[in-house]
N, C-alpha and C positions, 0 to 999 in steps of 0.2 A: 560613758557608754559602755566601757569594758566591764566595769562593776555591776552595772544593770544586766549585762548578758550573764555574768557570773552568778549573780542573784537568781536569775531566771532558770538557769540550768540547775542550780542547788534546788530550787523548789520542784522542778520536774523530777530530778533524781529522787527527792523525798517522797513525792506522790507515788512513783513507780515502786520504790521499796515498801511503801504502805500497802500497795495494791498487792504486791507479791506476798507479803506477810499475811494479808487477809485471805489469799488463795490458799496459803499452806494450813491456816487454821480452819478455814472453812472452804473446802475446794468447790469450785463452781459446778462440777459434775454431781455432787451431793445436792446442791441446791436445785439444779435442773431435774434431777431424779425426782425429788420431793414435789416440785412444782407439777411434773408430769402426773405424779401419783395422785395429787389431790384434784387435779383439773376436772371438772364437771362432776365432783362429788360434794356432798354436803358437808364440807370442812371449811374452816376459815381459810379463804384464798389469799389473805394479806398479810398472815402472821404465822410463824413457824418457831419451833424449838429445835436447836440442833446440840448434840453432845459429840465432841471429837475425842474418843478415848485414846486416840494415838498420842495425844499431848499429855506431858507431865502432869500429874494430878494437883501439883501446887500452882499450876498455870490456868489462866482463864481458858476453859474448854467447853464451857456452857454458853450458848448463844441464843438470845431471843432475836429473830430475824424479821425485818420488815421485807415482805416478799415483793411488795409493790414497788417500792423504792430501791430494792436491792442493797439494803445496809443493815449492819447489826446494831440493834437499839439497846442491848443489854449484854454484858459479859460477866461471867461469875465463875468461881471455883465450883466444882461439883465432884462428889465422891464416887467411888465405885465399889463394888462388892469385895469383901474380904476373900472370898474364895477366888476371885479373878486374879489374885497375885500369884505370880510364879517365883518362888524363892531364888534369889541371886540373879534375877533377870528383870529387864525394864519392860518385857512384853507382857501382855495381860491375855487370859483365857476367859472364855464367856460360855455360858450355858442358859438352857431354858428349863432346866430340872429343878424340881421343889428339893430344898435342903441343900442346894449347892452353894448357896451365898455368894453366887457369881452374878455379875451384871449380864443382861442380855442385849443383844444388838437389834437393831431393826426399827421399824416405825410404830409408833404408839399413838393412840387416840388418848388426848387428855380429858378425862371423863370429870364428873362432879366432884366438888371439894366435900370434905367431911372433917369432923374434929375427932381425933384419936389421940393415941398416946404421945405423939409428936405435935399436938396442936392441929392446927389446919393442914391438910394434906389433899392431894388430888389423886384419885384412882388412875390407873394407866391400863389400857386395854391394848394388849399386843396384837397387831396387825399382820405380823409376819410368822412364818414357822419358827424363826429363830427366838421368838418372844410371846409365842402364842399362850404360855402359862402364866403371863404376868398377873392376871386377876387371881387365879388359884394360888399363885406364889405371894399375894399381897405386896406386889411391887407397886410402890406409890412414889410421886415426888413430894417430898417434905423438906422442912429444915432440921438442923441439928446444930448445937452449940459449938461442937468441934470444928466445924467448917469455917475456914477463915474468909474475910472479905477481900484481902489483898493477895496478890501473887507472891510467892516466895520459892525458895530452893526445896523447902520442906515438903514432904508428901503429904496429901490431904488424909484426914482420918478415913476409916473404911465404914462401909454399911453392910448390911446383910443382903445386898443386891439392889437396894433402891438407890436412885440418884437423889443425894442429900445437898442441899444448898445451906448457906448461911441464912440466919433470919432476915438479914437486911435484903440479900438477894432473892429469897423466896417471897418476901413481901412486895418486891418490885415486880416479879413475874406474876404474882397473883393479881396485881392491879390490871395487867394485860389480859390474863385469863379470864378474870371475872367481867371484864367489859366486853368479851367476845360473845356474840350471839350464837355462834357455831363452834364446835369443838377444834381446837388447835392440835396439830400434829407435832409429835416430838420425834425426831429422828436421831437414833444413837448408832454411830458408826465407828469402824476401827480401820 
């Protein structure tokens, strides 16, 4: 009986720590904020993409999220812009200015795909004042060979401001995006 009780306490402890870990990587207030933003709008109400730039770039910080069932369905490494790096600091800076090579924060509408210099990519339309120049800056979601599939202590390679995924992660995301009849929102926050 005692071992059964200890086992039960262990499982409760594990599920609580997993919930706390998920809250840190994807805060509930960001999910709620996005749900309120898309409510009654012509966007996909069941699926969203989040990027938590606060997390180390070698860790999973890109999440495809099931809004209906409140669960992460994909985790991936994602790059940030080379201009976002502050030398000798773990903090990042962000910009909406052409030529800054910085990532931009805010909500994006993931638009149609096209084939360009990186293969298949998705145009991103910035919906906030912090990313309203995304189309002009050619900020797109694409893959690039230097982005790893697995987490590590190493920093991810840098982009010119675009969120870049590994080919494997990009292809997994593309399946979700291509199946969606409505635009999916990507929310990048720090």
